[in-house]
DOZA-251944 format. One record per residue: residue number from 0; residue in three letters; x, y, z of N, C-alpha, C in turn. Coordinates in Angstrom, 3 decimals, padded with zeros to 6 digits. Each point is the difference from the previous one (the first is absolute). Layout:
% DOZA-251944
+-----+-----+----------+----------+----------+----------+----------+----------+----------+----------+----------+
|   n | res |      n_X |      n_Y |      n_Z |     ca_X |     ca_Y |     ca_Z |      c_X |      c_Y |      c_Z |
+-----+-----+----------+----------+----------+----------+----------+----------+----------+----------+----------+
| NUM | ALA |        X |        Y |        Z |        X |        Y |        Z |        X |        Y |        Z |
...
+-----+-----+----------+----------+----------+----------+----------+----------+----------+----------+----------+
//
This chain:
% DOZA-251944
+-----+-----+----------+----------+----------+----------+----------+----------+----------+----------+----------+
|   n | res |      n_X |      n_Y |      n_Z |     ca_X |     ca_Y |     ca_Z |      c_X |      c_Y |      c_Z |
+-----+-----+----------+----------+----------+----------+----------+----------+----------+----------+----------+
|   0 | UNK | -000.356 |  012.010 |  018.058 |  000.656 | -001.202 |  000.464 |  001.383 | -000.079 | -000.649 |
|   1 | UNK |  001.014 | -000.212 |  000.795 |  001.363 | -000.061 | -000.509 |  000.307 | -001.403 | -000.529 |
|   2 | UNK |  001.146 | -000.126 | -000.695 |  000.414 | -001.292 | -000.520 |  000.213 | -000.993 |  001.149 |
|   3 | UNK |  000.561 |  000.494 |  001.106 |  000.199 | -000.875 |  001.159 | -001.331 | -000.559 |  000.488 |
|   4 | UNK | -001.004 |  000.853 |  000.070 | -001.323 | -000.457 |  000.450 | -000.553 | -001.075 | -000.932 |
|   5 | UNK |  000.172 |  000.226 | -001.314 | -000.508 | -000.983 | -000.957 |  000.714 | -001.332 |  000.167 |
|   6 | UNK |  001.331 |  000.025 |  000.152 |  000.745 | -001.239 |  000.171 | -000.305 | -000.653 |  001.341 |
|   7 | UNK | -000.201 |  000.835 |  001.025 | -000.272 | -000.532 |  001.332 | -001.339 | -000.729 |  000.052 |
|   8 | UNK | -000.973 |  000.501 | -000.718 | -001.335 | -000.593 |  000.042 | -000.222 | -001.050 | -001.086 |
|   9 | UNK |  001.041 | -000.288 | -000.803 | -000.148 | -001.004 | -001.044 | -000.157 | -001.367 |  000.646 |
|  10 | UNK | -000.992 | -000.716 | -000.415 | -000.267 | -001.319 |  000.567 |  000.544 | -001.077 | -000.940 |
|  11 | UNK |  000.387 | -001.120 |  000.581 |  000.474 | -001.139 | -000.767 | -000.880 | -001.189 |  000.324 |
|  12 | UNK | -000.370 | -000.745 | -001.034 | -000.833 | -001.194 |  000.188 |  000.518 | -001.094 | -000.916 |
|  13 | UNK | -000.011 | -001.207 |  000.503 |  000.369 | -001.140 | -000.844 | -001.199 | -000.354 | -000.880 |
|  14 | UNK |  000.254 | -000.820 | -000.994 | -001.092 | -000.425 | -000.876 | -001.081 | -000.712 |  000.818 |
|  15 | UNK |  000.417 | -000.803 |  000.960 | -000.968 | -000.712 |  000.849 | -000.842 |  000.991 |  000.802 |
|  16 | UNK |  000.645 |  001.013 |  000.586 | -000.750 |  001.014 |  000.752 | -000.949 |  000.755 | -000.917 |
|  17 | UNK |  000.433 |  000.230 | -001.218 | -000.855 |  000.683 | -000.968 | -001.223 | -000.843 | -000.323 |
|  18 | UNK |  000.206 | -001.295 | -000.196 | -001.121 | -000.886 | -000.326 | -001.010 | -000.079 |  001.141 |
|  19 | UNK |  000.474 | -000.029 |  001.231 | -000.896 | -000.198 |  001.134 | -000.517 |  001.307 |  000.609 |
|  20 | UNK |  000.638 |  001.118 | -000.327 | -000.438 |  001.250 |  000.598 | -000.135 |  001.125 | -001.003 |
|  21 | UNK | -000.480 | -000.339 | -001.202 | -000.087 |  000.981 | -001.076 | -000.872 |  001.198 |  000.373 |
|  22 | UNK | -001.119 | -000.227 |  000.632 | -000.910 |  001.093 |  000.341 |  000.681 |  001.013 |  000.920 |
|  23 | UNK |  000.721 | -000.485 |  000.999 |  000.670 |  000.905 |  000.935 |  001.119 |  000.770 | -000.690 |
|  24 | UNK |  000.753 | -000.676 | -000.891 |  001.077 |  000.683 | -000.718 | -000.551 |  001.049 | -000.962 |
|  25 | UNK | -001.105 | -000.322 | -000.670 | -000.608 |  000.983 | -000.906 | -000.553 |  001.195 |  000.774 |
|  26 | UNK | -000.516 | -000.242 |  001.187 | -000.467 |  001.108 |  000.837 |  001.164 |  000.898 |  000.371 |
|  27 | UNK |  001.151 | -000.592 |  000.251 |  001.196 |  000.769 |  000.309 |  000.431 |  000.836 | -001.198 |
|  28 | UNK | -000.076 | -000.588 | -001.195 |  000.354 |  000.732 | -001.220 | -000.984 |  001.145 | -000.229 |
|  29 | UNK | -001.273 | -000.223 |  000.267 | -001.004 |  001.061 | -000.138 |  000.296 |  001.179 |  000.912 |
|  30 | UNK |  000.623 | -000.278 |  001.154 |  000.367 |  001.084 |  000.923 |  001.260 |  000.730 | -000.450 |
|  31 | UNK |  000.646 | -000.501 | -001.069 |  001.170 |  000.684 | -000.530 |  001.313 | -000.728 |  000.208 |
|  32 | UNK | -000.034 | -001.178 |  000.609 |  001.226 | -000.754 |  000.228 |  000.426 | -000.740 | -001.268 |
|  33 | UNK |  001.295 | -000.286 | -000.084 |  000.536 | -000.835 | -001.061 |  000.334 | -001.355 |  000.598 |
|  34 | UNK | -000.397 | -001.062 | -000.671 |  000.264 | -001.354 |  000.485 |  000.965 | -000.665 | -000.974 |
|  35 | UNK |  001.120 | -000.477 |  000.532 |  000.977 | -000.736 | -000.792 | -000.265 | -001.491 |  000.197 |
|  36 | UNK | -000.162 | -000.727 | -001.100 | -000.297 | -001.420 |  000.053 |  001.294 | -000.779 | -000.267 |
|  37 | UNK |  000.289 | -000.966 |  000.875 |  001.217 | -000.793 | -000.152 | -000.330 | -001.478 | -000.157 |
|  38 | UNK |  000.878 | -000.683 | -000.702 | -000.078 | -001.457 | -000.123 |  001.388 | -000.541 |  000.319 |
|  39 | UNK |  000.078 | -000.799 |  001.051 |  001.274 | -000.554 |  000.471 |  001.031 |  001.096 |  000.261 |
|  40 | UNK | -000.476 |  001.100 |  000.554 |  000.881 |  001.089 |  000.392 |  000.379 |  000.968 | -001.101 |
|  41 | UNK | -000.443 | -000.236 | -001.236 |  000.315 |  000.895 | -001.119 | -001.252 |  000.764 | -000.410 |
|  42 | UNK |  000.160 |  001.277 | -000.282 | -001.131 |  000.842 | -000.398 | -000.489 | -000.429 | -001.376 |
|  43 | UNK | -001.304 | -000.240 | -000.110 | -000.597 | -000.390 | -001.276 | -001.027 |  001.019 | -000.493 |
|  44 | UNK | -000.495 |  000.864 |  000.907 | -001.007 |  000.979 | -000.413 | -000.134 |  001.081 |  001.063 |
|  45 | UNK | -000.537 |  001.126 | -000.424 | -000.355 |  001.084 |  000.918 | -001.432 |  000.408 | -000.316 |
|  46 | UNK | -000.808 |  000.097 |  001.012 | -001.378 |  000.462 | -000.166 | -000.037 |  001.428 |  000.535 |
|  47 | UNK | -000.308 |  000.931 | -000.882 |  000.020 |  001.412 |  000.371 | -001.378 |  000.600 | -000.204 |
|  48 | UNK | -000.319 |  001.050 |  000.760 | -001.289 |  000.657 | -000.205 | -000.011 |  000.715 | -001.351 |
|  49 | UNK | -001.174 |  000.191 | -000.576 | -000.077 |  000.678 | -001.295 |  000.476 |  001.442 |  000.116 |
|  50 | UNK |  000.537 |  000.518 | -001.111 |  000.496 |  001.373 | -000.010 | -001.129 |  001.001 |  000.157 |
|  51 | UNK | -001.098 | -000.276 | -000.662 | -001.148 |  000.897 |  000.116 | -001.253 | -000.841 |  000.154 |
|  52 | UNK | -000.918 |  000.501 |  000.731 | -001.243 | -000.744 |  000.238 | -001.015 |  000.215 | -001.120 |
|  53 | UNK |  000.231 |  001.009 | -000.833 | -000.963 |  000.314 | -001.046 |  000.404 | -000.569 | -001.339 |
|  54 | UNK | -000.449 |  000.651 | -001.028 |  000.268 | -000.418 | -001.362 |  001.473 |  000.253 | -000.337 |
|  55 | UNK |  000.614 | -000.935 | -000.703 |  001.383 |  000.160 | -000.421 |  000.040 |  000.963 | -001.170 |
|  56 | UNK |  000.869 |  000.978 |  000.063 |  000.126 |  001.003 | -001.055 |  001.227 | -000.320 | -000.854 |
|  57 | UNK | -000.235 | -000.600 | -001.171 |  001.091 | -000.353 | -000.890 |  000.353 |  001.192 | -000.877 |
|  58 | UNK |  001.288 |  000.181 | -000.314 |  000.387 |  001.118 | -000.865 | -000.498 | -000.220 | -001.427 |
|  59 | UNK | -000.299 |  001.076 | -000.674 | -000.464 | -000.056 | -001.383 |  001.219 |  000.051 | -000.918 |
|  60 | UNK |  000.512 | -001.167 | -000.355 |  001.229 | -000.092 | -000.792 | -000.183 |  000.557 | -001.410 |
|  61 | UNK | -001.148 | -000.236 | -000.599 | -000.220 |  000.507 | -001.366 | -000.018 |  001.522 | -000.028 |
|  62 | UNK | -000.616 |  000.624 |  000.994 | -000.016 |  001.461 |  000.051 |  001.415 |  000.540 |  000.170 |
|  63 | UNK |  000.803 | -000.672 |  000.798 |  001.387 |  000.427 |  000.199 |  000.796 | -000.140 | -001.297 |
|  64 | UNK | -000.182 | -001.110 | -000.723 |  000.705 | -000.191 | -001.268 | -000.401 |  001.069 | -001.020 |
|  65 | UNK | -001.292 |  000.321 | -000.051 | -000.451 |  001.035 | -000.930 |  000.554 |  001.359 |  000.381 |
|  66 | UNK |  000.152 |  000.240 |  001.299 |  000.566 |  001.270 |  000.453 |  001.497 |  000.080 | -000.327 |
|  67 | UNK |  000.717 | -001.109 |  000.186 |  001.440 |  000.000 | -000.261 |  000.331 | -000.046 | -001.487 |
|  68 | UNK | -000.819 | -000.715 | -000.767 |  000.230 | -000.156 | -001.438 | -001.255 |  000.396 | -000.768 |
|  69 | UNK | -000.270 |  001.300 | -000.126 | -001.244 |  000.436 | -000.640 | -000.085 | -000.380 | -001.479 |
|  70 | UNK |  001.145 | -000.202 | -000.664 | -000.002 | -000.348 | -001.425 | -000.024 | -001.505 | -000.236 |
|  71 | UNK | -000.142 | -000.761 |  001.031 | -000.013 | -001.452 | -000.133 |  001.358 | -000.586 |  000.330 |
|  72 | UNK |  000.200 | -001.235 | -000.421 |  001.255 | -000.697 |  000.289 |  001.165 |  000.689 | -000.696 |
|  73 | UNK |  001.166 | -000.135 |  000.591 |  001.200 |  000.586 | -000.584 |  000.373 | -000.730 | -001.285 |
|  74 | UNK |  000.590 |  000.736 | -000.944 |  000.416 | -000.590 | -001.267 |  001.257 | -000.835 |  000.218 |
|  75 | UNK |  000.187 | -000.958 | -000.867 |  001.199 | -000.827 |  000.083 | -000.323 | -001.437 |  000.316 |
|  76 | UNK |  001.047 | -000.769 |  000.172 | -000.140 | -001.426 |  000.291 | -000.441 | -000.185 |  001.449 |
|  77 | UNK | -000.996 | -000.835 |  000.217 | -000.453 | -000.241 |  001.378 |  001.114 | -000.626 |  000.845 |
|  78 | UNK |  000.062 |  000.352 |  001.263 |  001.039 | -000.559 |  000.875 | -000.011 | -001.525 |  000.062 |
|  79 | UNK | -001.169 | -000.620 | -000.099 | -000.064 | -001.461 |  000.065 |  000.745 | -000.634 | -001.173 |
|  80 | UNK | -000.086 |  000.619 | -001.184 |  000.704 | -000.518 | -001.173 |  001.506 |  000.189 |  000.173 |
|  81 | UNK |  000.415 |  001.146 |  000.500 |  001.424 |  000.251 |  000.235 |  000.567 | -000.990 |  001.011 |
|  82 | UNK | -000.729 | -000.249 |  001.064 |  000.455 | -000.927 |  001.021 |  000.122 | -001.408 | -000.549 |
|  83 | UNK | -000.978 | -000.427 | -000.792 |  000.040 | -001.337 | -000.583 |  001.198 | -000.141 | -000.938 |
|  84 | UNK |  000.290 |  001.028 | -000.809 |  001.145 | -000.088 | -000.914 |  001.314 | -000.049 |  000.769 |
|  85 | UNK |  000.089 |  000.739 |  001.118 |  001.215 | -000.056 |  000.823 |  000.177 | -001.392 |  000.584 |
|  86 | UNK | -001.059 | -000.613 |  000.447 |  000.087 | -001.339 |  000.576 |  000.376 | -001.026 | -001.063 |
|  87 | UNK | -000.555 |  000.147 | -001.206 |  000.296 | -000.935 | -001.072 |  001.478 |  000.068 | -000.415 |
|  88 | UNK |  000.592 |  001.181 |  000.069 |  001.403 |  000.156 | -000.374 |  000.922 | -000.699 |  000.987 |
|  89 | UNK | -000.379 | -000.046 |  001.264 |  000.854 | -000.627 |  001.001 | -000.067 | -001.510 | -000.049 |
|  90 | UNK | -001.082 | -000.569 | -000.485 | -000.157 | -001.452 |  000.000 |  000.299 | -000.498 | -001.343 |
+-----+-----+----------+----------+----------+----------+----------+----------+----------+----------+----------+
//
């Protein structure tokens, strides 16, 4: 599906339409459509289908840190302390 197809099939619903026709809009989202919700003509939300239907696979950040820094944290002053001292000097 091209970007044009996705934009062409994007549905728009007002908050009132969402309240009164939620089941139909959710059925549309289940089929893969994106629904843009508006209030007084301004976009307030987008309801999109889930990226994957199965289990979410989160990255293992600790394993990555251990791989990048096998000896532990880098020596020296932590960046948070350096940043705080820079901010204190300006004020």
